[in-house]
mmJSON file of the N, C-alpha and C atoms, coordinates in Angstrom:
{"data_MODEL":{"atom_site":{
"group_PDB":["ATOM","ATOM","ATOM","ATOM","ATOM","ATOM","ATOM","ATOM","ATOM","ATOM","ATOM","ATOM","ATOM","ATOM","ATOM","ATOM","ATOM","ATOM","ATOM","ATOM","ATOM","ATOM","ATOM","ATOM","ATOM","ATOM","ATOM","ATOM","ATOM","ATOM","ATOM","ATOM","ATOM","ATOM","ATOM","ATOM","ATOM","ATOM","ATOM","ATOM","ATOM","ATOM","ATOM","ATOM","ATOM","ATOM","ATOM","ATOM","ATOM","ATOM","ATOM","ATOM","ATOM","ATOM","ATOM","ATOM","ATOM","ATOM","ATOM","ATOM","ATOM","ATOM","ATOM","ATOM","ATOM","ATOM","ATOM","ATOM","ATOM","ATOM","ATOM","ATOM","ATOM","ATOM","ATOM","ATOM","ATOM","ATOM","ATOM","ATOM","ATOM","ATOM","ATOM","ATOM","ATOM","ATOM","ATOM","ATOM","ATOM","ATOM","ATOM","ATOM","ATOM","ATOM","ATOM","ATOM","ATOM","ATOM","ATOM","ATOM","ATOM","ATOM","ATOM","ATOM","ATOM","ATOM","ATOM","ATOM","ATOM","ATOM","ATOM","ATOM","ATOM","ATOM","ATOM","ATOM","ATOM","ATOM","ATOM","ATOM","ATOM","ATOM","ATOM","ATOM","ATOM","ATOM","ATOM","ATOM","ATOM","ATOM","ATOM","ATOM","ATOM","ATOM","ATOM","ATOM","ATOM","ATOM","ATOM","ATOM","ATOM","ATOM","ATOM","ATOM","ATOM","ATOM","ATOM","ATOM","ATOM","ATOM","ATOM","ATOM","ATOM","ATOM","ATOM","ATOM","ATOM","ATOM","ATOM","ATOM","ATOM","ATOM","ATOM","ATOM","ATOM","ATOM","ATOM","ATOM","ATOM","ATOM","ATOM","ATOM","ATOM","ATOM","ATOM","ATOM","ATOM","ATOM","ATOM","ATOM","ATOM","ATOM","ATOM","ATOM","ATOM","ATOM","ATOM","ATOM","ATOM","ATOM","ATOM","ATOM","ATOM","ATOM","ATOM","ATOM","ATOM","ATOM","ATOM","ATOM","ATOM","ATOM","ATOM","ATOM","ATOM","ATOM","ATOM","ATOM","ATOM","ATOM"],
"id":[1,2,3,4,5,6,7,8,9,10,11,12,13,14,15,16,17,18,19,20,21,22,23,24,25,26,27,28,29,30,31,32,33,34,35,36,37,38,39,40,41,42,43,44,45,46,47,48,49,50,51,52,53,54,55,56,57,58,59,60,61,62,63,64,65,66,67,68,69,70,71,72,73,74,75,76,77,78,79,80,81,82,83,84,85,86,87,88,89,90,91,92,93,94,95,96,97,98,99,100,101,102,103,104,105,106,107,108,109,110,111,112,113,114,115,116,117,118,119,120,121,122,123,124,125,126,127,128,129,130,131,132,133,134,135,136,137,138,139,140,141,142,143,144,145,146,147,148,149,150,151,152,153,154,155,156,157,158,159,160,161,162,163,164,165,166,167,168,169,170,171,172,173,174,175,176,177,178,179,180,181,182,183,184,185,186,187,188,189,190,191,192,193,194,195,196,197,198,199,200,201,202,203,204,205,206,207,208,209,210],
"type_symbol":["N","C","C","N","C","C","N","C","C","N","C","C","N","C","C","N","C","C","N","C","C","N","C","C","N","C","C","N","C","C","N","C","C","N","C","C","N","C","C","N","C","C","N","C","C","N","C","C","N","C","C","N","C","C","N","C","C","N","C","C","N","C","C","N","C","C","N","C","C","N","C","C","N","C","C","N","C","C","N","C","C","N","C","C","N","C","C","N","C","C","N","C","C","N","C","C","N","C","C","N","C","C","N","C","C","N","C","C","N","C","C","N","C","C","N","C","C","N","C","C","N","C","C","N","C","C","N","C","C","N","C","C","N","C","C","N","C","C","N","C","C","N","C","C","N","C","C","N","C","C","N","C","C","N","C","C","N","C","C","N","C","C","N","C","C","N","C","C","N","C","C","N","C","C","N","C","C","N","C","C","N","C","C","N","C","C","N","C","C","N","C","C","N","C","C","N","C","C","N","C","C","N","C","C","N","C","C","N","C","C"],
"label_atom_id":["N","CA","C","N","CA","C","N","CA","C","N","CA","C","N","CA","C","N","CA","C","N","CA","C","N","CA","C","N","CA","C","N","CA","C","N","CA","C","N","CA","C","N","CA","C","N","CA","C","N","CA","C","N","CA","C","N","CA","C","N","CA","C","N","CA","C","N","CA","C","N","CA","C","N","CA","C","N","CA","C","N","CA","C","N","CA","C","N","CA","C","N","CA","C","N","CA","C","N","CA","C","N","CA","C","N","CA","C","N","CA","C","N","CA","C","N","CA","C","N","CA","C","N","CA","C","N","CA","C","N","CA","C","N","CA","C","N","CA","C","N","CA","C","N","CA","C","N","CA","C","N","CA","C","N","CA","C","N","CA","C","N","CA","C","N","CA","C","N","CA","C","N","CA","C","N","CA","C","N","CA","C","N","CA","C","N","CA","C","N","CA","C","N","CA","C","N","CA","C","N","CA","C","N","CA","C","N","CA","C","N","CA","C","N","CA","C","N","CA","C","N","CA","C","N","CA","C","N","CA","C","N","CA","C","N","CA","C","N","CA","C","N","CA","C"],
"label_alt_id":[null,null,null,null,null,null,null,null,null,null,null,null,null,null,null,null,null,null,null,null,null,null,null,null,null,null,null,null,null,null,null,null,null,null,null,null,null,null,null,null,null,null,null,null,null,null,null,null,null,null,null,null,null,null,null,null,null,null,null,null,null,null,null,null,null,null,null,null,null,null,null,null,null,null,null,null,null,null,null,null,null,null,null,null,null,null,null,null,null,null,null,null,null,null,null,null,null,null,null,null,null,null,null,null,null,null,null,null,null,null,null,null,null,null,null,null,null,null,null,null,null,null,null,null,null,null,null,null,null,null,null,null,null,null,null,null,null,null,null,null,null,null,null,null,null,null,null,null,null,null,null,null,null,null,null,null,null,null,null,null,null,null,null,null,null,null,null,null,null,null,null,null,null,null,null,null,null,null,null,null,null,null,null,null,null,null,null,null,null,null,null,null,null,null,null,null,null,null,null,null,null,null,null,null,null,null,null,null,null,null],
"label_comp_id":["MET","MET","MET","LYS","LYS","LYS","ALA","ALA","ALA","VAL","VAL","VAL","GLY","GLY","GLY","SER","SER","SER","SER","SER","SER","GLY","GLY","GLY","SER","SER","SER","GLY","GLY","GLY","SER","SER","SER","ARG","ARG","ARG","GLU","GLU","GLU","SER","SER","SER","PRO","PRO","PRO","GLN","GLN","GLN","VAL","VAL","VAL","THR","THR","THR","ARG","ARG","ARG","CYS","CYS","CYS","ALA","ALA","ALA","ARG","ARG","ARG","CYS","CYS","CYS","GLY","GLY","GLY","ALA","ALA","ALA","ALA","ALA","ALA","PHE","PHE","PHE","GLU","GLU","GLU","CYS","CYS","CYS","GLY","GLY","GLY","ALA","ALA","ALA","ARG","ARG","ARG","ALA","ALA","ALA","GLY","GLY","GLY","ARG","ARG","ARG","GLU","GLU","GLU","HIS","HIS","HIS","CYS","CYS","CYS","TRP","TRP","TRP","CYS","CYS","CYS","GLU","GLU","GLU","GLY","GLY","GLY","PHE","PHE","PHE","PRO","PRO","PRO","ALA","ALA","ALA","LEU","LEU","LEU","SER","SER","SER","ALA","ALA","ALA","PRO","PRO","PRO","VAL","VAL","VAL","PRO","PRO","PRO","GLY","GLY","GLY","SER","SER","SER","GLY","GLY","GLY","CYS","CYS","CYS","CYS","CYS","CYS","CYS","CYS","CYS","PRO","PRO","PRO","ARG","ARG","ARG","CYS","CYS","CYS","LEU","LEU","LEU","LYS","LYS","LYS","GLU","GLU","GLU","SER","SER","SER","ILE","ILE","ILE","GLU","GLU","GLU","ASP","ASP","ASP","GLU","GLU","GLU","THR","THR","THR","PRO","PRO","PRO"],
"label_asym_id":["A","A","A","A","A","A","A","A","A","A","A","A","A","A","A","A","A","A","A","A","A","A","A","A","A","A","A","A","A","A","A","A","A","A","A","A","A","A","A","A","A","A","A","A","A","A","A","A","A","A","A","A","A","A","A","A","A","A","A","A","A","A","A","A","A","A","A","A","A","A","A","A","A","A","A","A","A","A","A","A","A","A","A","A","A","A","A","A","A","A","A","A","A","A","A","A","A","A","A","A","A","A","A","A","A","A","A","A","A","A","A","A","A","A","A","A","A","A","A","A","A","A","A","A","A","A","A","A","A","A","A","A","A","A","A","A","A","A","A","A","A","A","A","A","A","A","A","A","A","A","A","A","A","A","A","A","A","A","A","A","A","A","A","A","A","A","A","A","A","A","A","A","A","A","A","A","A","A","A","A","A","A","A","A","A","A","A","A","A","A","A","A","A","A","A","A","A","A","A","A","A","A","A","A","A","A","A","A","A","A"],
"label_entity_id":["1","1","1","1","1","1","1","1","1","1","1","1","1","1","1","1","1","1","1","1","1","1","1","1","1","1","1","1","1","1","1","1","1","1","1","1","1","1","1","1","1","1","1","1","1","1","1","1","1","1","1","1","1","1","1","1","1","1","1","1","1","1","1","1","1","1","1","1","1","1","1","1","1","1","1","1","1","1","1","1","1","1","1","1","1","1","1","1","1","1","1","1","1","1","1","1","1","1","1","1","1","1","1","1","1","1","1","1","1","1","1","1","1","1","1","1","1","1","1","1","1","1","1","1","1","1","1","1","1","1","1","1","1","1","1","1","1","1","1","1","1","1","1","1","1","1","1","1","1","1","1","1","1","1","1","1","1","1","1","1","1","1","1","1","1","1","1","1","1","1","1","1","1","1","1","1","1","1","1","1","1","1","1","1","1","1","1","1","1","1","1","1","1","1","1","1","1","1","1","1","1","1","1","1","1","1","1","1","1","1"],
"label_seq_id":[1,1,1,2,2,2,3,3,3,4,4,4,5,5,5,6,6,6,7,7,7,8,8,8,9,9,9,10,10,10,11,11,11,12,12,12,13,13,13,14,14,14,15,15,15,16,16,16,17,17,17,18,18,18,19,19,19,20,20,20,21,21,21,22,22,22,23,23,23,24,24,24,25,25,25,26,26,26,27,27,27,28,28,28,29,29,29,30,30,30,31,31,31,32,32,32,33,33,33,34,34,34,35,35,35,36,36,36,37,37,37,38,38,38,39,39,39,40,40,40,41,41,41,42,42,42,43,43,43,44,44,44,45,45,45,46,46,46,47,47,47,48,48,48,49,49,49,50,50,50,51,51,51,52,52,52,53,53,53,54,54,54,55,55,55,56,56,56,57,57,57,58,58,58,59,59,59,60,60,60,61,61,61,62,62,62,63,63,63,64,64,64,65,65,65,66,66,66,67,67,67,68,68,68,69,69,69,70,70,70],
"pdbx_PDB_ins_code":[null,null,null,null,null,null,null,null,null,null,null,null,null,null,null,null,null,null,null,null,null,null,null,null,null,null,null,null,null,null,null,null,null,null,null,null,null,null,null,null,null,null,null,null,null,null,null,null,null,null,null,null,null,null,null,null,null,null,null,null,null,null,null,null,null,null,null,null,null,null,null,null,null,null,null,null,null,null,null,null,null,null,null,null,null,null,null,null,null,null,null,null,null,null,null,null,null,null,null,null,null,null,null,null,null,null,null,null,null,null,null,null,null,null,null,null,null,null,null,null,null,null,null,null,null,null,null,null,null,null,null,null,null,null,null,null,null,null,null,null,null,null,null,null,null,null,null,null,null,null,null,null,null,null,null,null,null,null,null,null,null,null,null,null,null,null,null,null,null,null,null,null,null,null,null,null,null,null,null,null,null,null,null,null,null,null,null,null,null,null,null,null,null,null,null,null,null,null,null,null,null,null,null,null,null,null,null,null,null,null],
"Cartn_x":[1.094,-0.146,0.838,0.709,1.412,1.029,1.854,1.855,0.997,0.059,-0.648,0.894,0.421,1.523,2.389,2.594,3.878,4.011,4.63,5.054,4.974,5.906,5.727,6.994,7.813,8.943,10.349,10.388,10.842,12.231,11.848,12.67,12.794,14.241,14.967,14.793,14.06,14.401,13.754,14.011,13.282,12.261,11.148,9.629,9.651,10.935,10.606,11.446,12.038,12.414,11.319,11.055,10.052,10.807,10.088,10.656,10.126,10.814,10.237,8.919,8.246,7.219,7.783,8.287,9.124,10.401,11.439,12.51,12.805,12.034,12.079,13.257,13.981,15.331,15.05,15.461,14.914,15.349,14.696,14.884,13.69,14.455,13.712,12.599,11.556,10.497,10.066,10.019,10.123,9.023,7.959,6.646,6.431,7.013,7.113,7.998,8.883,10.071,9.164,8.504,7.996,8.666,8.932,9.531,8.488,8.316,7.77,7.64,8.774,8.643,8.873,9.269,9.646,10.755,11.422,12.228,11.694,10.537,9.666,9.143,8.805,8.316,8.828,9.936,11.247,10.701,10.112,10.117,8.635,8.677,7.096,6.393,4.962,4.078,3.611,3.398,3.032,1.426,1.494,0.077,-0.741,-1.884,-2.962,-2.105,-1.311,-1.058,-1.854,-1.461,-2.625,-2.697,-4.03,-4.229,-3.384,-3.178,-2.53,-0.98,-0.084,1.031,2.142,1.934,2.803,4.109,5.029,6.0,7.177,7.899,9.052,10.051,11.712,12.57,13.046,13.962,14.538,14.388,15.756,15.727,14.729,13.396,12.635,11.613,11.424,10.742,11.051,12.45,13.349,12.602,12.808,12.571,11.31,10.171,8.765,8.363,9.132,8.854,9.533,10.455,11.071,10.468,9.456,8.88,8.069,7.304,6.118,6.177,7.386,7.767,7.822,7.159,7.188,8.697],
"Cartn_y":[-1.227,0.107,1.085,1.778,3.389,4.477,4.958,6.049,7.635,8.234,9.202,10.151,10.731,11.711,11.065,9.849,9.106,9.17,9.303,9.604,8.264,7.29,6.035,5.712,7.178,6.807,5.883,5.626,4.704,5.488,6.984,7.827,7.256,7.715,7.051,8.474,9.532,11.151,10.709,11.277,11.379,12.303,11.721,12.236,14.105,14.458,15.814,16.833,16.143,16.38,16.882,17.964,18.551,18.959,18.698,19.305,20.874,21.972,22.852,22.96,23.863,23.859,24.455,25.527,26.121,25.575,25.018,24.884,23.226,22.571,21.08,20.905,21.617,21.452,21.097,20.017,19.735,20.55,20.506,21.226,20.729,21.232,20.619,21.44,20.77,21.573,21.406,22.516,22.325,21.815,22.133,21.653,20.365,19.645,17.896,17.615,18.304,17.549,17.498,18.325,17.826,19.037,20.018,20.97,22.11,22.832,24.279,24.792,25.432,26.134,25.914,26.607,26.146,27.458,27.464,28.528,29.388,29.215,30.062,31.225,31.138,31.977,32.952,33.033,34.435,35.241,34.863,35.607,36.169,37.036,37.904,36.779,37.174,36.502,36.778,36.11,36.304,36.353,36.621,37.136,35.737,35.653,34.194,33.353,32.543,31.458,30.476,29.752,28.956,27.704,27.493,26.475,25.111,23.992,23.239,23.293,24.218,24.67,24.223,24.098,23.435,24.78,24.224,24.985,25.753,26.761,27.084,26.653,26.569,26.313,28.048,28.061,29.335,30.255,29.809,30.713,31.127,30.245,30.462,31.581,31.304,32.112,33.419,33.506,35.174,35.66,35.1,35.533,36.13,35.218,35.55,36.617,36.736,37.895,39.121,38.893,40.232,40.998,39.577,39.761,40.722,40.389,41.132,42.285,42.608,43.884,44.974,45.913,47.342,47.931],
"Cartn_z":[0.124,0.092,-0.007,-0.726,-0.757,0.247,0.638,1.73,1.005,1.842,1.437,0.749,-0.226,-0.315,-1.156,-1.139,-1.904,-3.676,-3.741,-5.591,-5.981,-5.205,-5.853,-6.543,-6.559,-7.602,-7.185,-6.037,-5.386,-4.593,-4.58,-3.658,-2.449,-1.835,-0.611,0.229,-0.044,0.523,2.101,3.02,4.102,4.24,4.771,4.961,4.919,5.834,5.922,4.807,3.581,2.66,1.548,1.191,-0.052,-1.068,-2.302,-3.426,-3.677,-4.102,-4.872,-5.788,-5.318,-6.379,-7.751,-7.564,-8.413,-9.7,-8.426,-9.533,-9.309,-8.601,-7.952,-7.004,-6.532,-5.393,-4.402,-3.795,-2.624,-0.965,-0.046,0.999,1.927,3.013,4.794,5.093,4.994,5.583,7.25,7.409,9.201,10.035,8.835,9.365,9.047,8.314,7.816,8.593,9.222,10.142,11.401,12.075,13.172,14.137,13.282,14.035,14.418,15.55,16.133,15.053,14.539,13.504,12.202,11.099,9.887,9.684,8.386,8.498,7.434,6.821,6.198,6.79,7.995,8.803,9.21,8.789,8.808,7.734,6.807,5.21,5.348,5.02,4.635,3.95,3.861,3.704,2.067,1.456,0.081,-0.435,-1.17,-1.568,-2.172,-2.152,-1.502,-2.872,-2.258,-3.039,-4.05,-5.249,-5.814,-5.471,-4.884,-4.081,-4.733,-3.93,-4.068,-4.725,-4.603,-5.11,-4.832,-3.251,-2.782,-2.096,-1.387,-0.921,-2.05,-1.833,-2.374,-1.608,-2.201,-1.672,-1.039,-0.219,0.711,-0.878,-2.088,-3.06,-3.566,-4.167,-4.699,-4.09,-2.614,-2.093,-1.777,-1.797,-1.59,-3.233,-3.893,-5.309,-5.601,-4.949,-5.523,-4.515,-3.739,-2.366,-2.979,-3.746,-4.49,-5.393,-6.273,-7.257,-7.24,-6.005,-5.258,-4.662,-4.385,-3.591,-4.484,-4.139,-5.833,-5.592],
"occupancy":[1.0,1.0,1.0,1.0,1.0,1.0,1.0,1.0,1.0,1.0,1.0,1.0,1.0,1.0,1.0,1.0,1.0,1.0,1.0,1.0,1.0,1.0,1.0,1.0,1.0,1.0,1.0,1.0,1.0,1.0,1.0,1.0,1.0,1.0,1.0,1.0,1.0,1.0,1.0,1.0,1.0,1.0,1.0,1.0,1.0,1.0,1.0,1.0,1.0,1.0,1.0,1.0,1.0,1.0,1.0,1.0,1.0,1.0,1.0,1.0,1.0,1.0,1.0,1.0,1.0,1.0,1.0,1.0,1.0,1.0,1.0,1.0,1.0,1.0,1.0,1.0,1.0,1.0,1.0,1.0,1.0,1.0,1.0,1.0,1.0,1.0,1.0,1.0,1.0,1.0,1.0,1.0,1.0,1.0,1.0,1.0,1.0,1.0,1.0,1.0,1.0,1.0,1.0,1.0,1.0,1.0,1.0,1.0,1.0,1.0,1.0,1.0,1.0,1.0,1.0,1.0,1.0,1.0,1.0,1.0,1.0,1.0,1.0,1.0,1.0,1.0,1.0,1.0,1.0,1.0,1.0,1.0,1.0,1.0,1.0,1.0,1.0,1.0,1.0,1.0,1.0,1.0,1.0,1.0,1.0,1.0,1.0,1.0,1.0,1.0,1.0,1.0,1.0,1.0,1.0,1.0,1.0,1.0,1.0,1.0,1.0,1.0,1.0,1.0,1.0,1.0,1.0,1.0,1.0,1.0,1.0,1.0,1.0,1.0,1.0,1.0,1.0,1.0,1.0,1.0,1.0,1.0,1.0,1.0,1.0,1.0,1.0,1.0,1.0,1.0,1.0,1.0,1.0,1.0,1.0,1.0,1.0,1.0,1.0,1.0,1.0,1.0,1.0,1.0,1.0,1.0,1.0,1.0,1.0,1.0],
"B_iso_or_equiv":[0.0,0.0,0.0,0.0,0.0,0.0,0.0,0.0,0.0,0.0,0.0,0.0,0.0,0.0,0.0,0.0,0.0,0.0,0.0,0.0,0.0,0.0,0.0,0.0,0.0,0.0,0.0,0.0,0.0,0.0,0.0,0.0,0.0,0.0,0.0,0.0,0.0,0.0,0.0,0.0,0.0,0.0,0.0,0.0,0.0,0.0,0.0,0.0,0.0,0.0,0.0,0.0,0.0,0.0,0.0,0.0,0.0,0.0,0.0,0.0,0.0,0.0,0.0,0.0,0.0,0.0,0.0,0.0,0.0,0.0,0.0,0.0,0.0,0.0,0.0,0.0,0.0,0.0,0.0,0.0,0.0,0.0,0.0,0.0,0.0,0.0,0.0,0.0,0.0,0.0,0.0,0.0,0.0,0.0,0.0,0.0,0.0,0.0,0.0,0.0,0.0,0.0,0.0,0.0,0.0,0.0,0.0,0.0,0.0,0.0,0.0,0.0,0.0,0.0,0.0,0.0,0.0,0.0,0.0,0.0,0.0,0.0,0.0,0.0,0.0,0.0,0.0,0.0,0.0,0.0,0.0,0.0,0.0,0.0,0.0,0.0,0.0,0.0,0.0,0.0,0.0,0.0,0.0,0.0,0.0,0.0,0.0,0.0,0.0,0.0,0.0,0.0,0.0,0.0,0.0,0.0,0.0,0.0,0.0,0.0,0.0,0.0,0.0,0.0,0.0,0.0,0.0,0.0,0.0,0.0,0.0,0.0,0.0,0.0,0.0,0.0,0.0,0.0,0.0,0.0,0.0,0.0,0.0,0.0,0.0,0.0,0.0,0.0,0.0,0.0,0.0,0.0,0.0,0.0,0.0,0.0,0.0,0.0,0.0,0.0,0.0,0.0,0.0,0.0,0.0,0.0,0.0,0.0,0.0,0.0],
"pdbx_formal_charge":[null,null,null,null,null,null,null,null,null,null,null,null,null,null,null,null,null,null,null,null,null,null,null,null,null,null,null,null,null,null,null,null,null,null,null,null,null,null,null,null,null,null,null,null,null,null,null,null,null,null,null,null,null,null,null,null,null,null,null,null,null,null,null,null,null,null,null,null,null,null,null,null,null,null,null,null,null,null,null,null,null,null,null,null,null,null,null,null,null,null,null,null,null,null,null,null,null,null,null,null,null,null,null,null,null,null,null,null,null,null,null,null,null,null,null,null,null,null,null,null,null,null,null,null,null,null,null,null,null,null,null,null,null,null,null,null,null,null,null,null,null,null,null,null,null,null,null,null,null,null,null,null,null,null,null,null,null,null,null,null,null,null,null,null,null,null,null,null,null,null,null,null,null,null,null,null,null,null,null,null,null,null,null,null,null,null,null,null,null,null,null,null,null,null,null,null,null,null,null,null,null,null,null,null,null,null,null,null,null,null],
"auth_seq_id":[1,1,1,2,2,2,3,3,3,4,4,4,5,5,5,6,6,6,7,7,7,8,8,8,9,9,9,10,10,10,11,11,11,12,12,12,13,13,13,14,14,14,15,15,15,16,16,16,17,17,17,18,18,18,19,19,19,20,20,20,21,21,21,22,22,22,23,23,23,24,24,24,25,25,25,26,26,26,27,27,27,28,28,28,29,29,29,30,30,30,31,31,31,32,32,32,33,33,33,34,34,34,35,35,35,36,36,36,37,37,37,38,38,38,39,39,39,40,40,40,41,41,41,42,42,42,43,43,43,44,44,44,45,45,45,46,46,46,47,47,47,48,48,48,49,49,49,50,50,50,51,51,51,52,52,52,53,53,53,54,54,54,55,55,55,56,56,56,57,57,57,58,58,58,59,59,59,60,60,60,61,61,61,62,62,62,63,63,63,64,64,64,65,65,65,66,66,66,67,67,67,68,68,68,69,69,69,70,70,70],
"auth_comp_id":["MET","MET","MET","LYS","LYS","LYS","ALA","ALA","ALA","VAL","VAL","VAL","GLY","GLY","GLY","SER","SER","SER","SER","SER","SER","GLY","GLY","GLY","SER","SER","SER","GLY","GLY","GLY","SER","SER","SER","ARG","ARG","ARG","GLU","GLU","GLU","SER","SER","SER","PRO","PRO","PRO","GLN","GLN","GLN","VAL","VAL","VAL","THR","THR","THR","ARG","ARG","ARG","CYS","CYS","CYS","ALA","ALA","ALA","ARG","ARG","ARG","CYS","CYS","CYS","GLY","GLY","GLY","ALA","ALA","ALA","ALA","ALA","ALA","PHE","PHE","PHE","GLU","GLU","GLU","CYS","CYS","CYS","GLY","GLY","GLY","ALA","ALA","ALA","ARG","ARG","ARG","ALA","ALA","ALA","GLY","GLY","GLY","ARG","ARG","ARG","GLU","GLU","GLU","HIS","HIS","HIS","CYS","CYS","CYS","TRP","TRP","TRP","CYS","CYS","CYS","GLU","GLU","GLU","GLY","GLY","GLY","PHE","PHE","PHE","PRO","PRO","PRO","ALA","ALA","ALA","LEU","LEU","LEU","SER","SER","SER","ALA","ALA","ALA","PRO","PRO","PRO","VAL","VAL","VAL","PRO","PRO","PRO","GLY","GLY","GLY","SER","SER","SER","GLY","GLY","GLY","CYS","CYS","CYS","CYS","CYS","CYS","CYS","CYS","CYS","PRO","PRO","PRO","ARG","ARG","ARG","CYS","CYS","CYS","LEU","LEU","LEU","LYS","LYS","LYS","GLU","GLU","GLU","SER","SER","SER","ILE","ILE","ILE","GLU","GLU","GLU","ASP","ASP","ASP","GLU","GLU","GLU","THR","THR","THR","PRO","PRO","PRO"],
"auth_asym_id":["A","A","A","A","A","A","A","A","A","A","A","A","A","A","A","A","A","A","A","A","A","A","A","A","A","A","A","A","A","A","A","A","A","A","A","A","A","A","A","A","A","A","A","A","A","A","A","A","A","A","A","A","A","A","A","A","A","A","A","A","A","A","A","A","A","A","A","A","A","A","A","A","A","A","A","A","A","A","A","A","A","A","A","A","A","A","A","A","A","A","A","A","A","A","A","A","A","A","A","A","A","A","A","A","A","A","A","A","A","A","A","A","A","A","A","A","A","A","A","A","A","A","A","A","A","A","A","A","A","A","A","A","A","A","A","A","A","A","A","A","A","A","A","A","A","A","A","A","A","A","A","A","A","A","A","A","A","A","A","A","A","A","A","A","A","A","A","A","A","A","A","A","A","A","A","A","A","A","A","A","A","A","A","A","A","A","A","A","A","A","A","A","A","A","A","A","A","A","A","A","A","A","A","A","A","A","A","A","A","A"],
"auth_atom_id":["N","CA","C","N","CA","C","N","CA","C","N","CA","C","N","CA","C","N","CA","C","N","CA","C","N","CA","C","N","CA","C","N","CA","C","N","CA","C","N","CA","C","N","CA","C","N","CA","C","N","CA","C","N","CA","C","N","CA","C","N","CA","C","N","CA","C","N","CA","C","N","CA","C","N","CA","C","N","CA","C","N","CA","C","N","CA","C","N","CA","C","N","CA","C","N","CA","C","N","CA","C","N","CA","C","N","CA","C","N","CA","C","N","CA","C","N","CA","C","N","CA","C","N","CA","C","N","CA","C","N","CA","C","N","CA","C","N","CA","C","N","CA","C","N","CA","C","N","CA","C","N","CA","C","N","CA","C","N","CA","C","N","CA","C","N","CA","C","N","CA","C","N","CA","C","N","CA","C","N","CA","C","N","CA","C","N","CA","C","N","CA","C","N","CA","C","N","CA","C","N","CA","C","N","CA","C","N","CA","C","N","CA","C","N","CA","C","N","CA","C","N","CA","C","N","CA","C","N","CA","C","N","CA","C","N","CA","C","N","CA","C","N","CA","C"],
"pdbx_PDB_model_num":[1,1,1,1,1,1,1,1,1,1,1,1,1,1,1,1,1,1,1,1,1,1,1,1,1,1,1,1,1,1,1,1,1,1,1,1,1,1,1,1,1,1,1,1,1,1,1,1,1,1,1,1,1,1,1,1,1,1,1,1,1,1,1,1,1,1,1,1,1,1,1,1,1,1,1,1,1,1,1,1,1,1,1,1,1,1,1,1,1,1,1,1,1,1,1,1,1,1,1,1,1,1,1,1,1,1,1,1,1,1,1,1,1,1,1,1,1,1,1,1,1,1,1,1,1,1,1,1,1,1,1,1,1,1,1,1,1,1,1,1,1,1,1,1,1,1,1,1,1,1,1,1,1,1,1,1,1,1,1,1,1,1,1,1,1,1,1,1,1,1,1,1,1,1,1,1,1,1,1,1,1,1,1,1,1,1,1,1,1,1,1,1,1,1,1,1,1,1,1,1,1,1,1,1,1,1,1,1,1,1]
}}}
């Protein structure tokens, strides 16, 4: 039986490793790792995300924030 959220690709990445929705880079998600806080909480909030779009890596999140900043 395949776990919920499993891609079935046979990947050996740990459960807290997430793939960036923009560039595909692997990064650690604090929420998925069971931490009280995630690294992304230190960044300003973006405007409403596209539902189901997923998280961005630190580099892409920074670029997205810069793109939204006038």
